[in-house]
C-alpha positions, 0 to 999 in steps of 0.5 A: 760732808759729801755731796748728795750725788756720789763723785762730788765733793760738795753740793754748793761752792761759794765764790767771791772776792775777799774785798767784798767781805772785808768791810761788813762780812756781807758774804759771811752773813749771806752764807750763814743765812743761806745755810739756815734756809737750806736747813728748812728746805732740805730733809738732808744736809746740804754741803757748802764750801765757803773759804772765809780767807781765800788768797784773793791776791794771787795773780793769773800766773798761779795755778789752782792747787789740788785741794781747791781743785777737789772742792770745786767738784761740786753740783752748784757754783755760786759766784757773788757778782760785785763790781770787782768780781769779773776781773780776769786777773783775780783769784776768784776768776782765774782759779774758781770761776773758769775752772768750774766752767771747764769741769762742769762742761766736761763732767757727766751732767754738763753746764745745764740741767733739766729741772722736773718741771721741764725748764733748763737751768745752769749749774752756775747760780749768780748772786748780784750784789751791785749793778754791774758794768756792761762790760762785766756782763759781757765778760760773764756771758762770753765765758758762760756762753749764755745770757746772765740770770742773777738773783739780786741782792741790790739796794738801789735808791733814787739818790744813787745808792747802789750797795748789797741788800742787808738782812735788816734794813733801816728803811726797806721801802726806800729800795727801788728794786722792791726786794726783801732779803728774806725773800731773796734768800728763800728764792736762792734755796728754792733754786738750789733745791730745783737744780739738785732734784733735777740732777738727781733725776736727770739721765747722764749724757755727754755735754755734746749730746746734752747741749745746743750749739754755742750760738743758740740759746739753751732752752728746755725740751718740749714734747715732740710735735707734729710739724705740719699740725704745728703750723696749721693748728697753733694757738699760743699766747703772749704769756702763759694762760692763767686760767685753763691750760688749753691744748694748742689745737685750732689755729691761726694761719698768720699772714704777712704784714700788709705793705702799709707805709706811713708817708715820709720824706723817702716815699717818693724817691724810689724808682719803678723797681723799688730802688732809690735812684741817685745822681752824684754831682762833681764836688766843689773845691773851696780850698782855693788850691787849683791843684786840687781841682782833680778831686771834684770829679775824683771824689764823685767817681769814687762814690759812684763806684762805691755805691754801684755794688748796692742792690738797693740803690740805682746809681747813675754812672759818671758818663751819664752825669757828664753828658747830662751837664754838657747837654745843658751847656755847662762845663763839667769842671766848673761849680754847679749851682743847686738849680743846675744840680737839680735839673741834672738829676731830673734829666737823668731821672734820679729821685735823689742827688748828692752834692758836696764840697771840700775845704781846708789846707795843709793836710787837714781837709773836710769833705761835706756831702748832702743828699737831696730829694730831687722833687722837693729840693729838700736836703734829706741827709748830710754828713762830713769826713776829715783827713788829708787829701794831699796823700793816699789818705784821700782813698780812705776818706772817700771810702769812709764817706761812701760807706756812710752814704751807702749804709744810710741809703740802704737802711732807708730803702729797706725801711720801705719794705717792712711795716712802719711798726719796725722802722725805728730799729736803730742800727747802722748796718744795713746787713743787720737790718736786712736780717732784722726785717726778715726776722720780724716778717717771719714772726708774723708768718708764725715761722718762729724758729726761722725768725729767731735765727735771722734775728740772732744773725742781725745781733751777731753783726751788730751786737748793740742792736737792742731791738733784735734782742727784743724781738727774739724775746718777742718771737719766743713769747708768741711761739710754743718752742719752749716750755714756760717761755724760758728763752723769752725770759732770758732775751727779755733780760738781755734787751733790758740790760741794753735798753739805754740804746733805745729811745725812752718810749721804747725803754718803757716797753722793755720795762713792761716786759721786765716787770711781766717776766723778771721782777713780776711786779704788778705795780710796775706793770700798771705803771708801764702800761700807763706810760706806754698809753701816753707815749706817741708810739704808733705801733699796732704791735705795742697796742696789741701787747698792751691789750693782751697784758691787760687780759692775761695779767689783770683781767681788765677786759674793757682796758684791753678792748680800748687798746685793741680799738686803738689798733683799729684806729691806726689801721684806718689812718693807714688805709687798710685793715691789719692782716695779723690774725692774732689781733682779731683772735685777742680782740674777740676773746676780750669782748667775750670775757667783757660779756660783749658777745654781740660785737664779736661777729663784726670783728671775727668777720673782718678777721675771716675776710683777711684769712678765711682759714682762721679756725680759732675765729670760728670757734670764738664766733661759736662762743658768741652765738652760744652766749646770746642763745642762738642755738641754730647759729651755734650748731652751724658753727660747730659743724664748721669746726668739726669739718676743720678738725676732720680736714686736719685729721685731729683726734676725737679727744682734740675735737672735744677739747676745742668744744670745751674751749668754745664753751669756756668763752661762752661762759657755759660751764656745764657744757664746758665740763661735758666736753673736757670730760669726753676728751679725758675719757677718750684719752685718760693717759693724757695729763693735759686733758685731766688738768682741763677737767679738774680745773673746771670742776674746782674753779666753777664749783661743779664737783670740788670733791671729785677734783680734790680726789684727782689732785691728791692722786696726781700729787701722790705720784708727782708731788712737785707739780705746782699747778696741781698743788695750786688746784688742790689748794683751791679745792681745799679752800673751797671745801672750807679748809682755808688754812691748808689751802692757802698754804699750798697756794702760797707755796706754789705762788713762791715757786712759780717764776711767773705772775698769775692773776687767778692765783693771786685772787685765789690767795686773797680770797682764802686769806679773807675767808680765814680772817672771817673764820677767825673773827667769827 
């Protein structure tokens, strides 16, 4: 059977290890069930290559025969990822997986395909049937040059069971992953359909033109933006709106984080230039061997020279230390007591000092080092190295010790330059930490693309730096660099796989993101929110994120307001208001949705004192005035908004959409529709203007018949746009056709790779109406 597309032998190639199919024929049953699902998904027949008896024991010295090479000429490659698949010596890896990658990169489509909804997907569609070892994940990602994204068929229990999910489970609710076989089969079939439809419509381009550089994450191409407007007028959300799809217009100019630091033991050890100043004392010889006395001054000189190159540290030279000791009538080569060492540090105006000793014999020695706060005498840090001081190895020991001291102190110095929210970053590389700080600072000034580049550099230096992966996902989340947050999905998954490198409280934060973007499990979302609320993370970003989660995923506005109040509490403890526009915007939105408009003005005024150019806060102020019926204040605020729009040369249609948004938050649906209709009439070719109008017409029961008619026209031209299917389903339900409407909304829900509270509520409402209809 030929492929859908001429020039290809098969549509799908199934690759697996024979040993994963020997015991219970799991792969054979999977292929049978997938073929059955594909029959109901495609109008045409889908060709699948599956060899039940591959020569799995062939070694890497063997070549792929010509017949297999032709069969690999397929549209989609499905590897069954088990605990044994990622084996460079196996037949499946050497003769199927790697050759397909090579073929795909060189053929007319390339490795990645742009889907009809704008997302980008790989032609490799991995099916995971076991939890994978980290080294296997790393190997897979190295060869594919992208983050692994699997469809999971894993049955996992609290007792340690980790096996392939079966079609008929004895105790399906015991599966901690909460996945069901039929649902996963359906997801695989839908993913295949999306990829094939994308290949059928995608223009043929060379791989070099089609893909991003290898060091960049592959992402979908968004519509061309106006760069200056992008920076000046940008309203993006933590997640996709679950209600009206607002155009990104009035925006927030996000300022730098304030340099507010929680007091800690490093706060008072910085000199006026902002560097940590250090004096290094002679080390004490505890070996009993006087021939090693030379090392007393030798090790201190090596440390001084090693630390002297750091831009974060101010190191006193050994001559200055020598003169200070002699001025106190002390002998430089004699042991120095703690009180004398502290006095020397004070004389040399050093906020910290290093003392140490060495002991041992016959080739095995231990060097101990302490870093001490001069003012308090408190030992801040201690470490040791072991080796042979009686050979040239002593240089390596001193260098190793110096590197550890330098890395530790530079990271501590750098920590003082960032907000307390980002101090528990956990890397031993100061260079990686520099890029991390640079990245998070850029995130908070809306320089998202530059932020992502800096964070990726941090990850290149330290591949175990999970926080860098986390904030790359964070940057994609809060930006509009890609359609539907696809890179955020991938980077959240990457960070989640390495979550064990973080403390438990931060693992819970990653767990929340995983639940929101990947598993789409509302029970897990709530569970992680509860765990985070009880944690001791004093991060304003965390509490902001919790607040936005309560708004976007659950419409729990009072809970969101409690989270935003926690941000305010932390700010008061630190002595300054948070200079982060997004917080004030989200806080005001939640207050409006909770019908608390009188409180908006206080929050908005505080935000506008920090950034007077925050146009979105002015829109939300207009919403609050309208909600309380203050027509004069509303008109004045509209005048301010119009002035801002004129200043940035925004179109009249843009202006009408902004005013429609203002009345949306004011819950004035009549005026909202009035402005959305004006925006659409001004730009009838703009599908987003039309979407805003139709959504308002249907959701707020203003003109369901008109909305349904427009939905049908759009779907006649573009039948695969999920949002319009959802709107049509909602309109049918509201018109009394509950059955057809419910079917459309359920189909959209299954195909969406996201969780929408509005859609879940609409489905529940239609199900209830259908049940009532049957009962009556």
